[in-house]
N, C-alpha and C positions, 0 to 999 in steps of 0.2 A: 504493500500500500504506500502511495506517495502523497506528499503534501502538495496540493494543487498550486500554491503560490510559489513555493521554493523548489519544488521538484526534489525535495530531500526525503529520505525514508522517515516515516512516522514511528516514533518509539512506542514501546508497549505502554499502555495506560497504567497509571497508578504509582510510578516511581516518584519519589519526593523531588527529584531534580530532573524529571523526564523532559521538561521543556527545553533544557539546554543541549540535549544530545540527539544525534541523528540516527542512532541505532540502539537497540536494547543491549543491556549488559550480557555478555556471553555466560552460558550456564556454568562453565568451569570457573569463571571469575566470581559468579555469585557464591558458589560453594567455597571458594578460596577466601573471599573477603567477609563472608557472613560470620557474625559472632553470636547469633541468637541461640546457637547450640549450647553455649555456656553462659552468656550474659543474661539469659532468662532468670538466672538465680537472683538478679538484682531487681526483679519485677516489683516486689512490694516496696522496696526502697525508692524505686523510680516513681511509683504512684504517690508515695508519701511526699516526695519532693514536688511533684506536680500539683498536689493539693495545696501545698504552701505557696507555690508560685501563683496559682489561680487566685487564691485569697488576696495575695498582694496586688495582682493586676486589677482586681475589683476595688481594693482599697484606694488605689491611686487613680481610679477612674478609667482604666483601659478596658476592663470587662464590665458589661452591664450585670446587674444583679441576676437577671434571668439566665444569662450565659454562665455566670459563675456557679449558680446553684445547680444548673444542669450538668456542668463539668464535675462538681463534687459528687452528685448522685451517680453519674456515669462511672467515675473512677472507683467509687465504692463498690459498684456492681462488678466491675472488672477485677478488683481485688478479691471479691468473693469467688469469682471463677478461678483465679490463680490459686487460691488456697484450696479449693475443692478439686483442683486438677482438671477443670473443664476447659481451660483456656487452650485454644488451638494455635500453635505457633507456626508462622510462615517463614520459610527460608527466603522467599521473594522480598520480604520486608526487612531483611538483613539483620536487625538487632532488636533488643528488648524495647527500645524507645518507640520505634516505628510500629512495632506490633501492637503495643498498648495504645498508641495514638490512633491507629486505624480502627481498633476495636471500639474505642471511645467514640470516634466519629460515626461509626456504624450505628451506635446506640442512641446518640443524642443529636446527630446531624451537624449543621454548620458550626455550632458552638464548639465542638471538638477541634475544629480547625484553628480556632482562635487561641487555644491553650499555648501554642508554641511561640506566641508573641513575646519578644524581648529576651529570648534565650536561644541557645544552640545545643545540638547534641554534645558539643565539646564541653561546655560547662555543666550540662545535664549529667553526663556520665561521670565527670569528676566528682560531682555531688553524690551521685548514687554510690560510688565505690567508697567514699568517705563514710557515708551512712552505714554501709555494710560493715566496713572494717571497725568503725567505732563500736558497734554492737558486738562484733567478734572479739574485740579487745577486752570488753567487760566480761564476756563469757570465759575467755581464756584465763584472765586473771583469777577468776573465781575457781576454775579448775585447778590452777596451780596452787591456790590456797588449800584445796582439798588434799593435794599431795603433801603439802607442808603439814597438815594436821595428821595425816597418816604417819609421816616421819616422826612427829612429836610423840604420838602415842607409842610407837615402837621404841623410840629413844628413851622415853620415861620408864618403860618396863625393863630396859637394859642399861640404865644409867651406871650400874656398877658391874656389868658383865665385862670381864677382861678379854681383850683380843690383842693380837700383835698389830702395832702400827707399822707401816711399811714406808721405806724410801727405796727407790730403784727396784721395787717389788721384793726387797730383802727385809727381813725382820729388823726393825729399828728400835722402837721403844713400846712398852705397853700403853694402850689407850683403852678407854671403855667403848663398847659397841655403841652406846648412846651418843658419846662424843663424836664418833665417826659419822653417825647418821646426821647429827646436827650440822656438820659441814655442808651437807646437801641442802638442809633447810636454809642456810645462809646464802648459798648460790641461788636458790629459788627466790629468796627475798629480793636479791638484786635484779633477778629476771622480771619479777612482778613490777619493780620500780621502773624498769625500762619500758614495759608495756604501758604503764601509766603515763610516763613521760611522752611516749610516742602518741598516745591518745590526745594529750594536751596540745602538742604541736600540730596535729592534723585536724583539730576541731575548729576549722575555719571554713566558711562557706565560699565555694567557687561560683555558685549560681549568680548570674548577673554579669559575669564576664563575657557572656555570649560566645561568639566564635573565637575572638581573641582581643577585641578592642573595646568591649563594653557595648552598650546599646544607646540609641537616641531616645528611647522611651523613658518617661519619668518614673523609673522603678524605685522601690524601697528595699534595698538589699538587707538592711538591718532588720526589717520586719521579718523577712524570710529566715534570716539567721536565728532570730528568737523563736520563731515557729518550729524550726527543726532542731533546736537545742544546741546550736553552734555558739561558741564563745565570741565570735566576731566574723568578719568577712575577710577574704583574701584581698590584700591591698592593691595588687597589680593584676590586671586582667590577663596579660600574657602569661604570667607565672601561674595564675589560677587554673588555666586550661591545660597547661603543658607539664606542670609539676607532678611527679610521681615519687617525690622524696618520702612521703608517708608510707608508701608501699615498700620501698627499699628499706626504710628505717625499721618498719615492723618485721620484715623478713630477716634483717640483721639481728634484731632482738630475739626472734623466734629461733634463728640458727644457733645463737649462743645458748638459749634455753635447751635446745635439743642436744647440744654438745654436753651440757651438764647432765642431762638425762642419759645420754650415751655413756658417760663415765660411770654413772651409777649402775647402769645395766651391765657394763663390763665387769664391775665388781660382783654383782649378783651372779653372773655367769661363773666367774672364778670361784666364788664362795660355795656355789652349789656343786662344783666338781668334787669327786671323791678325794682328789689330792688335797683339797682344803677341808671340805665337809662341814663348813661353818653354818650353812643354812639349807633348808629345803623350800622350794616354791610349791604352792598348792598345785595339785594335779590339773586344775582347770586352766592353768597358764602354761602348761607343758604339752608336748606331744611325744609320741613314741617313734620307733623305727619300723620300717616295712620288713626288715630281715633280722634285726637284733632285738629279741623280746625283752631284754633287760634294760633297754635305753629309756631314759626320761630326759628329754631335751628341753632346755630353757628357751623355747622359740620366741616368746614374747620379748624378753630383754634383747635377744639377738636381733629381732626385727626393729626394736627401738634404735639399736645401734646402726642398723642398716638404713632406716628411714631418716636418720640424721643427715646422711649424705644427700638424700633427696631434697630435704629442706635447704641445705646449704647450696645445692645446685640451683634451686629456684632463686636464691639470693643473687648468685652469679648471673643468672639469666636476666634478671631485672636490671642489674647494673649494666650489662652489655646492651640491653634494650635502650637505655637512656644515654649512653656515653657519647653518641655522635648526632643527637637530634638537635637541629636548629629550632629556635622559637618560631611559631608557637606549637599548636597541636599538629601531630603527624599520625598517620594510620598505624605506625609502629605501636602506638600506645594501646591498640586493641589487644596486643599480646601480653598486657600486664595482668589480665584477669585470671587466666588459667593457672599460672604459677601462684598467684596470690590466694586463690581459692584453695589450692592444694596445700599450701602452707598452713592455712587456717584449719582445714580438715585434718591434716596429719597431726598437727600439734594438739588439737582438741581430743582426738582419739587416743593419742599417746598419753596425755595427762589423765584422762578418765580411766584408762586401763591400768596405769601405773599406781594410781591411788588405791585401786582395788587389790592389785597384786601385792603391794606392801603390807596390806592387812592379812594376806594369806601366807606370810613368811613364818616358817618354823625355825627358831634359832637353836643351835647346838653349842651351848656355852663350854662344855667340856672339850670339844674339838678346838675352839678358839683358845682356851687356856693352854692346852697341850702345845699348840703352835707357838704361842708366846714364849713358852719355856724352851722351845727348841732352838731359838735364835739368839740366846744370851741377851734378851731384851732389857735386862736391868743393868747392863754393863755401864751405861752412862750414869746411872744412879750410884754405882760404886765409885766412879771417878768423882762425882760431885761430893760424895761422902769424904773422900780423901782431901779434896780442895778445902772443905769446911774445917779440916783438921790441919790446915796450914801447908799442904803439899801443893807446889805450883801445878797448874793445870796440865802442862805438857808432861811433867813427871808422872802425874796421876794417870794421864792417858796411857803412857808407856807401861806403867805397872799393871793397869787393868788389861791392856792388850796381851801382856804375857800371861796373866791369869786366865783369860779367855782361851788362849792357845793351849794352856795346860788342861783346862776343863774339857776342851774339845777332844784332846788326845785321850782323856779318861772316859769320854762318852757320858759326861754328866753336866749339870747346870752349875753356874757359879754358886748358887745357894747350897749345892750339895757338897762343896769342898769344905774340908775341916778348917777350923779357925787357924791352926798352926800352918797349914798349907797357904792360906790366904796371907798370913803375916809374913810368909817367905817372900812375897812380892812387895810388901810394904809394911814396915813395923808400926805404922800408925793405925792399922786395922785392929779393932777391938771386938768384943763379943756382940755389941749392939749392931754390928754390920748386917746381921741377918734380917733386921727390921727393914732395911732399905733394899735388900735383895729379893724380898717377896714381891709378887706382882701387885698385890693390893697396896703395899707400901709405896711402890713406884707411882701408882695412880694417885694415892692420897697426897703425895709430896707436891703434885702440880696443883696446889690449892690457890689459884688466883683466877681472875676473870679471863675466860678464854682457855683455861687449863682443863685437863682431863680428869681431875678429881671428881668423884661422883657427886659431892656436894655442889661443885661448880656446874656440873652438867645439869643437875636438877634446877639450879638457879637460872641457868640459861634457858631451859625449857619453860620455866615460869615466865620469864621475860618475853619469850617468843609468843607464848599464848596471850599475854597482855597486848602485844603488838597486833596480833591477828584480831583480837576482840575489838581493838581500837580502829581496825580497818586499814592497817598498813604497818 
């Protein structure tokens, strides 16, 4: 079919920009450029933003009351369809915004076509993603707090349970299992702080920036910001539509959080191994082998470890997405959503399952204690004992090293050596030395804030519970 005046091909009807082009978009291009397959997830956020935009347009006199009320009713019914799974998505309409706008116009007529006044899909999608991520950040912070509570409960039960502390994966000094778990509580506390900080920085409204330069209509951006719960508006229209810092910052915080969870998972895997035997995971978090009937594999912590690479990979993808983009909006930015959605989903699932898994841990204190005794974990305490009796630290270090070598040759612990044997390495050693050579004595000696003495661990747990109760 030809246009009689220009003799040019007439494009397919219905395209938002069909008046500009002389031929329809190729089917392969439609499929390649369409985002509705994944950005439909933003539908309810898109509708929420449109409701606020319509109210503002009416408040400033751009929309009549009749059109505004029709738009609100129509958007409410479209939202009902989305929630109920009745909404039929069209690839021809490319994205979530055009699908919703078309359905609205079908329902309420001409008024639906007026909704897009004073905005662009550029500022519209930037707003939708921020609304989505803001809600996700709140949910993720709460899930992380549930992991913290599970850690606190387990740590409190094992505040005095002795285990070997490691450096270089070699036995170093005795610590309590509760103290070890509290290290992960502190990591998660910083992670939650980063999520909260990210939310604060991203909570600015892009809507009103339009395509890139703002709009000539007398809009009230501050009204829309208040309506949608934003702390303010993005101050520069170019930055508002092209910025994806918030997605990158969130993915960075999520990556670090996953790294912390991966470290915890690695330890759970090691501790469950018969070579350690420190813990057992509940059967519901493990799988077996198709050929080895004795196997009980820690698949969940292994997958947490593996999914960490997935999240970090998405961070790298978002950084590369933005690295060469000129201002303002570019189609590249369509590629921000799939990695962002996957980071949110992966992190949410991981935190939820980890909180439950921690509550299903069975601890074997006797195995931990035996491991602590195998590595001369109280050697440093013996050196400190000598220093307190006037021996220079380097001399004390040398004397204890010789004592360890002797005990190793005898196949026993330092605490098993007779007093006269110990005095052979340093004549400052007296009978009270055995108080510092016990595992409990080593723990009790670290009686300061941040130390592993059980009384300090319980105090740290109490402070942590107070912080959680206060909301941070």
